[in-house]
C-alpha positions as CSV (number, residue, x, y, z in Angstrom):
1,M,-2.4,3.9,-15.2
2,P,-4.7,6.2,-17.2
3,D,-5.2,9.8,-16.1
4,D,-9.0,9.2,-16.0
5,D,-8.8,6.7,-13.2
6,I,-11.1,7.7,-10.3
7,L,-9.5,7.9,-6.9
8,T,-11.0,8.3,-3.4
9,V,-9.7,10.7,-0.8
10,A,-8.3,7.8,1.1
11,Q,-6.4,6.5,-1.9
12,V,-4.8,10.0,-2.5
13,A,-4.0,10.3,1.2
14,A,-2.3,6.9,1.2
15,Q,-0.3,7.8,-1.9
16,F,1.0,11.0,-0.3
17,S,1.3,9.7,3.2
18,V,-1.0,12.4,4.5
19,T,-4.3,12.3,6.3
20,R,-7.7,12.3,4.6
21,Q,-8.3,15.7,6.1
22,T,-5.2,17.1,4.4
23,V,-6.6,15.9,1.0
24,R,-10.0,17.5,1.8
25,S,-8.1,20.7,2.6
26,W,-6.4,20.6,-0.7
27,I,-9.8,20.2,-2.4
28,D,-11.4,23.0,-0.3
29,S,-8.5,25.4,-1.1
30,G,-8.7,24.6,-4.8
31,K,-5.2,23.0,-5.0
32,L,-6.8,19.7,-6.0
33,K,-9.8,19.4,-8.3
34,A,-12.5,16.9,-7.2
35,G,-16.1,16.1,-7.9
36,R,-18.7,15.1,-5.3
37,V,-20.7,11.9,-5.5
38,G,-23.1,12.1,-2.6
39,K,-21.0,12.9,0.4
40,A,-17.8,11.5,-1.0
41,Y,-15.2,13.1,-3.3
42,S,-14.1,11.6,-6.6
43,I,-10.7,12.6,-7.8
44,L,-9.2,12.0,-11.3
45,R,-5.7,10.7,-11.3
46,G,-4.9,13.4,-13.9
47,D,-6.0,16.1,-11.5
48,V,-3.5,14.7,-8.9
49,Y,-0.8,14.9,-11.5
50,A,-1.8,18.5,-12.3
51,M,-1.6,19.4,-8.6
52,I,1.9,17.9,-8.4
53,E,3.0,19.8,-11.6
54,T,1.6,23.1,-10.3
55,A,3.5,22.6,-7.0
56,A,6.7,21.8,-8.9
57,V,6.4,24.9,-11.2
58,Q,5.7,27.2,-8.2
59,R,8.8,25.8,-6.4
60,R,11.0,26.3,-9.5
61,S,9.7,29.9,-9.9
62,A,10.4,30.9,-6.3
63,D,12.8,33.8,-6.1
64,P,16.0,32.3,-7.7
65,E,18.2,35.1,-6.2
66,L,17.1,34.3,-2.7
67,W,17.8,30.6,-3.3
68,G,21.1,31.3,-4.9
69,E,22.3,33.5,-2.0
70,R,21.1,31.0,0.6
71,A,22.7,28.1,-1.3
72,S,26.1,29.9,-1.3
73,E,25.7,30.6,2.5
74,L,25.0,26.9,3.1
75,A,28.0,25.8,0.9
76,L,30.3,28.0,3.0
77,A,28.9,26.8,6.3
78,S,29.2,23.2,5.4
79,A,32.6,23.4,3.7
80,P,35.1,21.2,5.5
81,R,37.8,23.0,7.4
82,E,41.4,22.0,7.4
83,P,42.6,20.5,10.7
84,A,45.0,23.5,11.3
85,G,42.2,25.9,10.9
86,M,40.2,23.9,13.4
87,W,42.7,24.5,16.1
88,E,43.2,28.2,15.3
89,S,39.5,28.8,15.7
90,G,39.5,27.5,19.3
91,D,37.6,24.3,18.6
92,S,38.9,21.6,20.9
93,V,38.5,17.9,20.6
94,T,40.9,17.1,23.4
95,A,38.0,17.2,25.9
96,L,36.4,14.3,24.1
97,V,39.5,12.1,24.4
98,P,39.7,10.3,27.7
99,P,43.0,10.5,29.6
100,R,45.4,7.6,29.2
101,S,45.7,5.3,32.1
102,G,48.9,4.0,33.3
């Protein structure tokens, strides 16, 4: 698909699974370039790609130290604990096991 394909607001909204109002907000805020033809907007496919690339660059350039610190916190929090450590911390699974009958 060539970058000079002309898309409508509805087509862009469908592609991103957002509402048409969201696409119009992107246009109004300058995130997405568009031209007007009467009351309708015309959007070049290349401008959609440019918006995606800009968002990706901004995401990559977010404070890496913040993300690095948060990532290490998440890694520690999600690390599997050994069964012995589970019992030492006071966690109890016995309440989930029904008593044996008979």
